C-alpha positions as CSV (number, residue, x, y, z in Angstrom):
1,M,128.2,-58.7,-31.2
2,A,128.9,-56.0,-29.1
3,K,132.1,-56.2,-27.6
4,P,132.4,-54.9,-23.7
5,L,134.0,-51.9,-22.1
6,K,137.3,-52.1,-20.0
7,P,137.1,-53.4,-17.0
8,G,135.7,-50.4,-14.5
9,R,133.5,-48.5,-17.0
10,G,130.2,-50.2,-15.6
11,N,127.8,-53.0,-17.4
12,V,128.0,-50.5,-20.5
13,F,128.3,-52.3,-24.2
14,L,130.1,-50.7,-27.4
15,G,129.4,-51.9,-30.9
16,Y,133.6,-52.4,-31.9
17,K,133.4,-49.3,-33.9
18,D,132.8,-47.3,-30.6
19,A,135.5,-48.6,-28.4
20,P,139.1,-46.4,-28.0
21,P,141.3,-46.8,-31.3
22,E,143.8,-48.8,-31.1
23,N,145.8,-48.8,-34.2
24,P,147.3,-45.7,-35.2
25,V,145.2,-45.0,-38.5
26,D,141.8,-45.6,-36.2
27,A,143.5,-43.1,-33.9
28,R,144.0,-40.2,-36.0
29,R,140.6,-40.3,-37.4
30,W,139.1,-40.6,-34.0
31,I,141.4,-37.5,-32.4
32,Q,140.8,-35.5,-36.4
33,E,137.0,-35.9,-35.9
34,A,136.6,-35.0,-32.3
35,V,138.9,-31.7,-33.0
36,R,136.7,-30.7,-36.2
37,S,133.7,-31.3,-33.9
38,S,135.1,-29.0,-30.9
39,R,134.9,-32.4,-28.7
40,Y,138.3,-31.6,-26.8
41,T,139.5,-30.5,-23.9
42,A,142.7,-29.3,-23.6
43,T,144.8,-29.7,-20.5
44,D,146.5,-26.5,-18.3
45,H,150.1,-28.4,-19.0
46,V,149.2,-27.5,-22.6
47,G,148.9,-24.4,-22.7
48,Q,151.9,-24.4,-20.4
49,R,153.8,-25.8,-22.6
50,L,152.3,-23.5,-25.7
51,A,153.4,-20.1,-23.7
52,Q,156.9,-21.9,-23.0
53,R,157.4,-22.7,-26.7
54,Q,156.2,-19.7,-27.8
55,L,153.4,-21.3,-30.0
56,S,149.6,-21.1,-30.4
57,M,146.7,-23.4,-30.3
58,D,146.2,-22.9,-34.1
59,D,150.1,-24.1,-34.5
60,L,149.1,-27.3,-32.2
61,L,145.6,-27.9,-34.1
62,H,147.2,-27.6,-37.3
63,A,150.0,-30.7,-36.3
64,I,146.8,-32.6,-35.4
65,E,145.3,-31.7,-39.0
66,H,148.3,-33.1,-40.7
67,P,150.2,-35.3,-38.9
68,R,153.6,-37.2,-40.5
69,K,153.2,-39.9,-37.6
70,V,150.3,-41.4,-35.2
71,E,152.1,-43.7,-32.5
72,P,150.8,-44.9,-29.7
73,Y,151.8,-43.3,-26.3
74,P,152.3,-45.1,-22.7
75,D,150.5,-42.6,-20.9
76,M,147.9,-44.2,-18.5
77,P,144.7,-43.1,-20.0
78,R,142.6,-41.6,-17.2
79,H,139.5,-41.5,-19.3
80,G,138.9,-45.3,-20.2
81,G,140.7,-44.2,-23.8
82,T,143.9,-45.0,-25.3
83,C,146.7,-42.5,-25.7
84,W,148.8,-41.5,-28.6
85,R,151.3,-39.6,-29.9
86,L,150.6,-37.1,-32.7
87,L,154.1,-35.7,-34.7
88,G,152.9,-33.0,-37.4
89,P,154.6,-29.2,-38.2
90,D,153.4,-26.2,-37.3
91,L,151.6,-23.9,-39.0
92,D,154.4,-22.4,-41.1
93,Q,155.9,-25.7,-41.2
94,E,158.8,-23.9,-39.5
95,Q,158.5,-26.9,-36.6
96,E,157.7,-30.0,-35.3
97,I,155.2,-30.8,-32.5
98,G,154.6,-33.4,-30.8
99,V,151.0,-34.0,-28.9
100,G,150.0,-36.0,-26.5
101,I,146.3,-37.0,-26.7
102,E,144.0,-39.4,-25.2
103,A,140.9,-40.6,-27.7
104,Y,138.1,-42.0,-25.3
105,L,134.3,-42.6,-25.9
106,D,131.7,-40.1,-23.2
107,D,128.1,-40.5,-23.8
108,D,128.6,-42.1,-27.2
109,R,130.4,-39.7,-28.5
110,R,134.5,-39.5,-29.2
111,W,136.4,-37.1,-27.7
112,A,140.2,-36.1,-27.6
113,V,142.0,-34.3,-24.3
114,L,145.0,-32.5,-25.2
115,C,147.7,-33.8,-22.4
116,T,150.7,-32.2,-23.2
117,I,153.7,-31.6,-26.0
118,F,156.7,-33.0,-26.3
119,A,160.1,-31.7,-27.6
120,V,159.5,-29.1,-30.6
121,K,162.6,-29.0,-33.0
122,E,163.2,-27.1,-35.8
123,R,161.9,-28.8,-39.4
124,P,165.2,-30.0,-41.6
């Protein structure tokens, strides 16, 4: 049976597997699929944080591809999806990067918005 979208999204019904992810395992898969398929956008805030922390987009994408932890993020979604925090290493395995991401559905396709980068610390 189809599961309706959350209120405010119209009368569109989606299958259970096409609703935004609700657990860390599904969120990781969803976000990685969206990034690998170039179905993601990055906010201006992400660009500012990359410059501040002297990181590249490749560092950020590497952290998304190799997260050591995925957890819910209490931010309000802006696209009707769910928000997540992925924690993973940069390309050189020297810094831990925290990435705030919204996973959402747009025109029956899985998308991700890279919203912010959290404080980065050196890896032990």
